[in-house]
C-alpha positions in Angstrom: 91.2 91.9 91.0 94.8 92.2 91.7 95.4 94.1 95.1 97.0 96.9 93.7 95.1 97.6 90.4 95.0 100.9 89.4 98.0 102.1 91.6 101.0 103.7 90.1 104.4 102.7 92.0 107.7 104.7 91.4 110.7 102.7 92.5 114.2 104.1 92.5 117.2 102.2 91.8 114.7 99.8 89.9 117.7 98.9 87.6 119.0 95.5 89.3 118.9 94.0 93.0 116.3 94.8 95.4 114.5 97.5 93.2 114.2 95.4 90.1 112.9 92.8 92.8 110.7 95.2 94.3 109.4 96.4 90.7 108.7 92.9 89.6 106.4 92.2 92.7 104.7 95.2 92.8 103.7 94.7 89.0 102.9 91.5 89.9 100.0 92.9 92.5 98.6 94.9 89.8 100.4 98.1 89.9 101.7 100.0 87.3 105.5 100.7 87.7 107.5 103.4 86.8 111.1 102.0 86.7 113.7 104.9 87.6 117.7 104.8 87.9 120.7 105.7 85.8 121.2 102.9 83.8 118.5 102.8 80.9 119.4 99.9 79.3 119.2 97.8 82.6 115.4 99.3 83.3 114.4 98.3 79.6 115.3 94.9 80.1 113.4 95.0 83.5 110.0 97.1 81.8 110.5 94.0 79.1 110.2 91.3 81.9 107.0 93.1 83.5 105.6 93.6 80.3 106.1 90.0 79.1 104.4 88.8 82.6 101.4 91.0 81.2 102.3 93.9 83.7 102.6 97.8 82.8 106.0 99.5 83.6 107.7 102.4 81.9 111.1 103.8 82.2 113.0 107.1 83.8 116.4 108.4 83.8 117.0 109.3 87.3 120.0 110.4 89.4 119.0 110.8 92.9 122.0 112.8 93.9 120.5 115.4 91.7 117.3 117.9 92.9 116.7 118.6 89.2 116.7 115.2 88.2 114.4 113.9 91.1 111.9 116.9 90.0 111.9 116.1 86.3 111.6 112.4 87.0 108.6 112.9 89.5 107.1 115.6 86.9 107.3 113.3 84.0 105.7 110.1 85.8 102.9 112.2 87.3 102.1 113.8 83.9 102.2 110.6 82.2 100.1 108.8 84.8 98.4 111.5 87.0 99.7 110.5 90.4 102.2 108.6 92.2 100.6 106.4 94.8 103.3 104.3 95.9 107.2 105.3 96.3 109.7 103.1 97.0 113.2 104.8 98.0 115.4 102.2 97.1 118.6 103.7 95.2 121.9 103.4 97.5 125.4 103.2 97.4 127.9 102.5 99.6 131.8 104.1 99.8 133.0 101.6 102.9 136.4 102.6 104.3 137.1 103.2 108.5 135.8 106.5 109.6 139.9 107.6 110.5 140.5 107.3 106.7 137.2 108.4 105.5 137.2 111.5 102.8 134.4 113.9 103.4 133.4 113.0 99.9 132.7 109.8 100.4 130.7 110.9 103.3 128.8 113.6 101.6 128.0 111.0 98.5 126.7 108.4 100.6 124.3 110.6 102.6 123.3 112.6 99.4 122.2 109.6 97.7 121.0 107.5 100.5 119.4 109.8 102.6 118.9 113.6 101.1 117.7 111.7 97.7 115.0 109.5 99.6 113.7 113.0 101.4 113.3 114.9 97.9 111.8 112.1 96.3 109.3 111.9 99.1 108.9 115.8 99.2 108.2 115.6 94.8 105.4 113.2 95.4 103.7 114.5 98.5 101.6 117.1 96.9 100.1 114.0 94.4 99.3 111.8 97.6 97.9 114.5 99.5 95.4 115.1 96.7 94.5 111.5 96.5 94.2 111.3 100.0 96.2 108.0 99.7 99.8 107.3 99.6 102.5 104.7 100.4 106.1 105.5 100.9 108.4 102.9 101.7 111.9 103.5 102.5 114.7 100.4 102.0 117.1 101.1 105.1 119.4 98.3 106.4 119.9 96.4 109.6 123.3 98.4 110.1 121.3 101.6 110.5 120.1 99.8 113.4 123.4 97.9 114.8 125.9 100.2 113.0 129.4 98.5 111.5 132.7 99.2 111.4 133.7 100.6 108.3 130.7 102.0 107.4 129.8 105.0 109.2 128.4 107.0 106.3 126.4 104.1 105.1 125.0 103.2 108.8 124.4 107.0 109.2 122.6 107.1 106.1 120.3 104.0 107.0 119.8 105.6 110.5 118.7 108.9 109.0 116.3 106.8 106.6 114.4 105.6 109.9 114.3 109.0 111.7 112.9 110.3 108.2 110.4 107.7 108.0 109.0 108.2 111.5 108.7 112.3 110.9 106.9 111.7 107.6 104.7 109.0 109.0 103.5 111.8 111.7 103.0 114.6 109.3 101.3 112.6 106.5 98.9 110.3 108.5 96.0 112.6 108.6 95.8 112.2 104.5 95.9 108.3 104.6 99.1 108.2 103.6 101.6 105.7 105.2 105.3 105.9 105.6 107.4 102.6 106.5 111.2 101.4 106.2 112.1 97.6 105.4 115.3 97.0 107.0 117.2 94.1 105.2 119.8 92.1 106.5 122.5 90.0 104.9 120.9 89.7 101.4 122.3 88.0 98.2 123.1 91.0 95.8 125.5 92.4 93.9 126.4 94.4 96.9 127.3 91.7 99.0 128.8 89.6 96.3 132.0 91.2 96.9 132.4 89.5 100.4 135.2 86.5 100.6 134.2 83.1 101.7 135.3 83.9 105.2 133.3 87.1 105.8 130.2 85.1 104.4 130.5 82.3 106.9 130.8 85.0 109.8 127.8 86.6 108.6 125.6 83.5 108.3 126.9 82.4 111.9 124.9 85.4 113.5 121.8 84.9 111.7 119.3 82.5 113.3 117.5 81.3 110.2 121.3 80.0 109.0 120.6 81.4 105.4 121.2 84.8 103.3 118.0 86.5 102.6 117.0 87.0 99.0 115.9 90.0 97.0 112.6 88.4 97.0 112.4 88.5 100.4 112.5 92.0 100.6 110.4 92.3 97.8 107.4 90.6 99.2 107.7 92.9 102.4 107.8 96.0 100.2 104.6 94.8 98.4 102.8 94.1 101.8 103.7 97.5 102.9 102.0 99.0 99.9 98.8 96.8 99.9 95.4 98.0 101.8 96.2 95.0 104.4 98.8 97.1 105.7 96.8 100.3 106.2 97.1 100.3 109.6 100.8 100.3 109.9 102.9 103.6 109.8 106.1 104.8 111.1 107.4 101.1 111.4 110.6 99.5 110.4 109.8 96.0 109.2 113.2 94.1 109.7 113.7 91.2 107.0 117.1 89.9 108.1 116.4 86.1 109.6 116.8 87.0 113.2 120.3 88.7 113.2 118.7 91.6 114.7 115.6 91.7 117.0 115.0 95.2 118.1 
């Protein structure tokens, strides 16, 4: 039996990048995956990929910046599957600019999507997990939430906030056999990092001891591990997957 067979996993931002990779890996491990994002066409492609490999997946329109959308999506997933056992809070945006020039809307948009959205998603699935007395909440944070980054005050604050949220929820939910952990990617080859020029990429590589960028699969493997029974004694932890660029 696959190690996540019978589990229902809800992945936000599942239409591309790290979210897509996490969805594929969780499905490979046997979970039924609820794919959630704003782009239903891209979600359909991910669902088809999972189904072609013999897995199970359904798609749900979700805007994590909207509390109503979050509530409606989680309600629909629970109605369809009875529960949510695994939540991967992956959806995120950037609005990079130096703090001196950052508009309040740039700050609000990033914090609302990256941090408040993760809180509301977690809150929405808690009763299902508490009832089952089992659950996994996995927050995708970032190395910049641990180190800071010039030009990303909003993004770094949101990702640092996710680490604090992870620890607080881990303490609140541990008595119900619900673990809450975070995965902090470093420099990963995604559409978000694809905009960097050659000089920026070279500078980033110079501070990575393993001398390579991470892959989306590297992150997905970490998420699948934290979702498994093998990780049942790990909670409140931030797992750094960064090739050694930050050793906290």
